C-alpha positions, 0 to 999 in steps of 0.5 A: 491210792485208789485203783482208778488213780493208779491207772491214770498214773501208770498210763500217764494220761493228761488231765486238766491240761497237765501231765499226770503219771509217767509223763509228769515223772519225765518232766513234761508239764504241758501238752503243747510244749513239744508241739510248739517246739516242733512248730518253731523248728519247722516255721521259725524265721528271721526277717530283716527289713532294710529301708531304701537300701541303707544298711544302717536303717533296718528293722529285725523281726524274729518270727518264731511261729512263722506268722509273717508271710514270705515276701516277694519283689513287688509286694507292698508292705506297711512298716513304720506307718507307711507303705513300702515296696519290696525291691529285693529279697535275699535269703540266708541262715541265722541263729535263733538261740541255738537253732539255725533258721531261714533269714530273709533280708527284705529291701524296701523303698518308699518310692511306691 
């Protein structure tokens, strides 16, 4: 093995988006995996849209990367192809996998 290659392995440098050297021996194969896991821990949430205050008429969205906005009373949202007005937002905790994340019950009405 050449000395340059040995230096890369000893230092565990990244090459071509893959772990080389010490890092690959520990099983890390993507430089983004740990960043994505951290982002999920910080920003993941569950949003339950409840339509016209009917418990049986709801959609659940799991927002792992935190891309959905924080909803507030009075907001207008587009769901199911039409506009809905947010009338109540309740928060609690939910499990996504084995992780506790914020969960929001967003009650909407079509009486905009």
